[in-house]
N, C-alpha and C positions, 0 to 999 in steps of 0.2 A: 965277265960281259955277260954271258947268259943271266947271271945270277941278277944283274941290274935289270935287265930287261924284264924277268919274271916280277921284280919288285915293283917295277915302275906300271906293270899290268896291273898287278894286284892294287895299287893305290889309285889308279884311275878307277877301277871298276867299284871300290867302295867311295869315292867321291861322287861318282853317278848314282848309286843306290842311296847315298845321304841327300843328294837333290830329289829324287824320284820320292823320298819318304817325306821331305820339308813340306814339298809343293801339295801332297795330299793331305797331310793333316791340317794345316793353315786353312786350305779350300774349306774342309767340311767345317771347321770352327768360325770362318769366316760367315756361313750360312747361317749358324747360331747367333752370329753377331746381328744378322738382319734384324731380330725382333729386339734389338737392344732397347733399354727403357730408360726415361727421363724421371728420376727419383733418387732418394738417397738411401738404396738398397732396399725401397720398399716394396711390399709386394702389391699392393694396391697400384703403384705406378708400373711395375713388371706387367700386370695383368691388362692393364689400360694402353700399355704401348706393344703388346704382342701380336696386336691384330693389325694388318695391312692399312695404312691410309687413315690412320686412328689420330685424332687431333686432341690437345689438351692445352691449359693454360700455365704460364709460370706468372705467380704473384708474390709480391713481397708481405713480409709479417715484421712486425716490431721486433721480434727477436727469435733466433734460430730454434727450431725444436725439431725433435728426432720425426724421419719420414718426411721431412720438408726438402723441398727442393729450390728452395730460395732463403736468402736472410737479408738484412738490412744492417749497412754500417756507416760507418761517416767518413769523409776523406779528410785531408788536412786542414780544408776552410770549414769543418764542422757542418757540411751539408750531407743529406742522407744519399746513400749510394746501394742501390740493389743489385745483389748479386745472385745471380740463378747458377744453380749447379746442373750439369748435365752428366750423367755416368751411364753405363753400359757394362753388359757380362765381360767378365776377364778371361783371357784367351791365353793359354802357357804355351811354351817355347816360340814367341815371336819376336820380332827385333822391335816393332813399336806399331802405334796407332796413328791413323792421319785422320783429323775431324775436319769437316768443311761445315760451315754454318752461311745461309745466304739469308737476306731479308726479302720480302715481297715487296714490290714496288707499286706506285701508284697506276701506271701503265699496265700492271699486269706482269712485268718482268721480274726476276730474281736477280739482286748485286750480292756477291761474294762478299763477307764482311770477316773471315775468319776459316784459313787454311793453315794448320798446325800439325805437326808430328809431336805426340806424345808417348812417354814410358809408360804412364799409368792409365787405368780406364776411365777416368772422370777428370772434368775441369770446372773451373769458375770462371764466367764472365759475367761483364757487367753492359746490358744490351741496353738500348733506347726503347721506348714503348713502340710495339709494332709486331707483324706476323712474320715469324721466321720458319725454317727447317733446318734440320742437320742430317748428317749421315756419315759413318765412321767406315774407314777402310782398314785391312791389317796389312802390314810390310813385314812379310817372314824374315827369316835369318838369312836370304839371301840377297836380302836389300829389293824384292819383288813385290809389287802391288797385289796384293789378293783382292776375291771378291769382294763388293763393299756391301752394306746393310742399305736396307731402303731408307728413302727420306722419311723422315720422323717430325712433324708440323706442332709448331707450340706458338704461343701468342703472350707477349710481353706487355700489362696492362700498367697503364698509367694510374701510381697510387698517390692518392692525396689523403692528408690527415684531417677528420671528420672533427669537428669541434660541437659540443654541446653548452650551449649558454642557459636553456632553461627546456623544463616538460611541464606541460600545462593540461590540464583538462577541465573540460566544463564542470566535472564533479569527481572529487576523489573520494565521497560517498558510494559506496556499492549498493546501496538499498536508495539512493537519491533517482528522481524520475529521470534526470538528465544523463545519469550513469551509462553509457556504452562503451568504454572502455578505448576512447578514442583520444588520441594524445597528440598535442602541437609541438613539435619538438623543434627549438629555435637553435640555430648555431651555425655553422660553415661548413662547406665541401659535403652538404647533403646530397645525396644524388637517387635516383629510381632503383640503382643495383645496391643502395647500402643495406645492409642486413642488420634489423633491430630486435634486440631481445630483451625480454625483462626477467631480472632473476631477484627472486623473493629471498629477502635473506634469512626470515623466521624460519626457515626448514632446514633440516639434516637429512639428506643433502640439500642444498637451496634449490627452489622449485624454478625451471625455466620455461617461460612463455615466448614464442615466435610471435612478432608482430607483422602486420600486415600494411604495406604502403599504401595509402591511398590517392596521396599526392605529395608534389614535391616542387618548392618554388626554384622558377629557374633560374634562378640566381645561386640556388643551393643554400640559402639562409634559412628555410623552414621546410618543416615535411611534416605531414597528417599521418599518424601511424596508429593501427587499431589492433588491440589484444583483446583476447577474448574474455570478455566481462565474467562469465561463468565460471572460469578456470581462476580468476584473479581473489586472493585471499586477503584480510586485514593482515597490517604489517609494513615493514620497512622493504623498500625494493627500490633497485636501479636499474637503468636502461645503458644497454651497450648500444653503440652503432659500430658496424664495422663496413669499412668501405672495400669496393671489388681492389687487389692488392694489399689488404690483409691490416692496414693501420686502423684502431680502433679507438675508442674515447668512450669513458663511462661518465653519466651523469651524477648529480647531485642524489643524494639520497632523499625518496618520495616514501610519504608516509600516507599508505592505504589503509582508510578507516569506514565504518559504518557510522551512519547520523543517528545520533542517540534520540531514539524515540520520546515523546511526553507520555507519560503513565495517563494522560486524561486530554481528552479534547472538549470544545464546548462547540454545540452547536445550536444554533437558532434559525426559525423561517417562519414566513407567514406567507399567505396566499388566499385564493377563492374556493370557496367551496359552495355545492348545491344540495343542500339537504333534500333527503326525500324519506316521506314517512311510510316505515315498512308495517307496523301493524297498531292496533288500538287507534278506531278512526274519531276519538274525540277530539283531538286537536283538528284533525283535517276536516271533520263536520262543520266547525265554526268557521274555519278559514275558507272552507271549500274548494281547497287543491291541497296536494301532497306534496309540493315543493314550494323552498322559498328561497328566492333569486337574491336578496338582499341578505348576504351571509358571507362571512368569512373565517379563517381558521388562523391559528399561531401555535409555534411550538417551540421547545425549547428542551435542551438536553445536556446531560455530562457523560460523556463515555470514557470509563476509567478501568475496566480491564479488558486485557487483551489475551486471546487464546489463541490455538491453532484452529477451533469450531467458529471462532468468530470475535467480535467486540461486545461487551455489556457495559451498560450504563441506566442513568436514570433520567427520566424525561418527566415534563409537562406536556398538556396539549388543550388547547381551548377552543372552541367554536363559539360563534353569535350568529343569531338570525332574529331578523325583524320582521315582524308579521302584521299583515292589515288585510281588513275586507269590508266591502261598503255594498250593501244591499236596499232593496226597496223599504226592507222591515226593520234593518241594523245595520250597524257599523261596528267593528270592534280592532282593535290594535295593542301592540305590546311589543317584547322583546323575551326572547328565549337565549340561554346562555347556559353552557357545562362546561367544567374543566375537571380532568383526569390527571392523576400523577401516577407513576407506575414504573415498570422494567422496557428497557431498550435493548435490542439484540441488533448488530449488524455485520454483515459479510460481505465483503468486496468480490464480486464477479472478477473484476477488471483490477488489478492493484491502481488505487488512488484514481479510478476513472467509473465505475459503476458498482453501485451497492445497493444491497436490499436491507430495509429496513421492517422490523416489525416490533410493535410498541403494543401493551397491554397496561390497564391499571384500572383505578376506581376514584371516583371522586363526587362530586355534586352537581346536579342541575338546578338552573333558576328559571321560572317564568316573571318576568319582573315589569311593572307599569303598566299590567293590560286594564284596560277599560273597555265596557260595553256600553250602548247606545240603543236603545229600542225606540224606534222612530214611529211607533203606533200610538204613544203616548204624549200628553203633553202636561204644562202645569196644571192640574186641578186637585184642588185639595192637598192631600197630602203624597199622592204618586210620584214616584221617584223616576225620572225617565234616562238618567244617565246611572252605573253604577261606579261603587267605589272604585277606587285602582286596587289591582290584585295582585298580590306578590306571595309566589309559591316555591319551596325549595323541596329538592327528593334525592334521593342515592341515585347514584349513576356509576354504570360499568361498560368497559367496553375494550377497544383495541383495532388496530389496523394493519395495513401492510403499504409498504412506498419503496419505490424504486428511484435512487439517487443517482443523478448523471453529473462529474465533476469536471466541467471544461475549463476551469483553474484552482490553483492549489485550494483559496480560502471561499471559493464559490461553487454552489450545487444548484442544481434543478431537481424539482421532486413531482411524481405524481403518485396520489396515494388514495387510498378506500379505507374509511373507518366506520364500524359500526359502535352505536352508542345505545343503552337501555337505560331509561330514567323511569324512576316508579314514585309517580305520585298519589296522593290520596285516592282518588277514584280513577286514575289515570296509568297505564303502562305504556310508555311511550320509546317505541324503539326506532332509530334512524340510521341511514346509511348517508356518509359523509364523503361522496366523490370530491378531490381536490387536486389542484396544482398550484405549487408554491416555490419560491424562489429562498434561498437559504446561505448561510454563511458558517463555515468551521474554521475554531480558533482555537 
């Protein structure tokens, strides 16, 4: 009888000790569960959920991938179904876990959508889009509820499948004036949250460019997306569109290229000039002034050599001036023409907008149809009162500097100044030709 009492006392002490030990250990481990994470055992998700009151999003992807906390599947009707995976740190020597999931309502309250006991430290659920929270409690070996973790908040986003029907740009030529890296993406389910990337295939590994959404059609049928034009290279590329929720689509292959520039271009211009006599007063002595308002200028050329230092070519410049003078004693009139052929050098200060032009050459100068009438004499005997028509030719050389502005692709305006020296028999004529012209480039 005495032995039975001793045995019962020993059993009671053992049960009591086991109960105390079991209560302490799960309690400590339940505190560790308070920093439970939402992830598929990924370190990134663990860090994100370790801090109290942290928030995060659960999205869907086309296929399950390591480290993701969601995946997509199909139900018996072949409809897409998104599955979220919740997991937390494992605790040894317990009976089970109890997970509670609540959904945020429009009035600010929380409605319980799941309360379930689990043997494993993870669960897969399929929730409707919305804002949720969950926490995990530990049930010890004596079927007692231990301390619970803090609430962890997450959001299930509505996932839509984007579609790209076309991807167009004002110009896919990188060296075009219109090239700005802006693409018009046409399709379906495009949103301001859609992530657009461009993958350039002709690289190993492929080069990835991130797009910037400029605007989106309210119906989600088109979007304006800009990629860095400085980073784009010639070759094949594809544009990826990934919606919030992870569903993505790929565009058809796009060919990015540079426009082939012609090896030559033809320029022609005409305008007004006001020649000014610089030296040798012979000409101005008879005309009694050193400028000639009845004048014009014309130029033409072919630019055929392109280098990093500028463009080179050949051209011709022609100038015409009509002159006349009428005094009490005499009158005279005539025409002065010169033409030069030579080299042209051009350099764009602003691409396809502002250009400087330097030209120089040699040619001929002509004084044509010049007549002199002396009013002091009349017809008396063999006296001549009107001279014969004078035509003279001389060697000429010179050059000039011009600035061209291109308001349109094939049209430009030019302001220039030239100097031309012509050496006639008894006269060395040097003249400046300031001019304004309009021209075309083809």
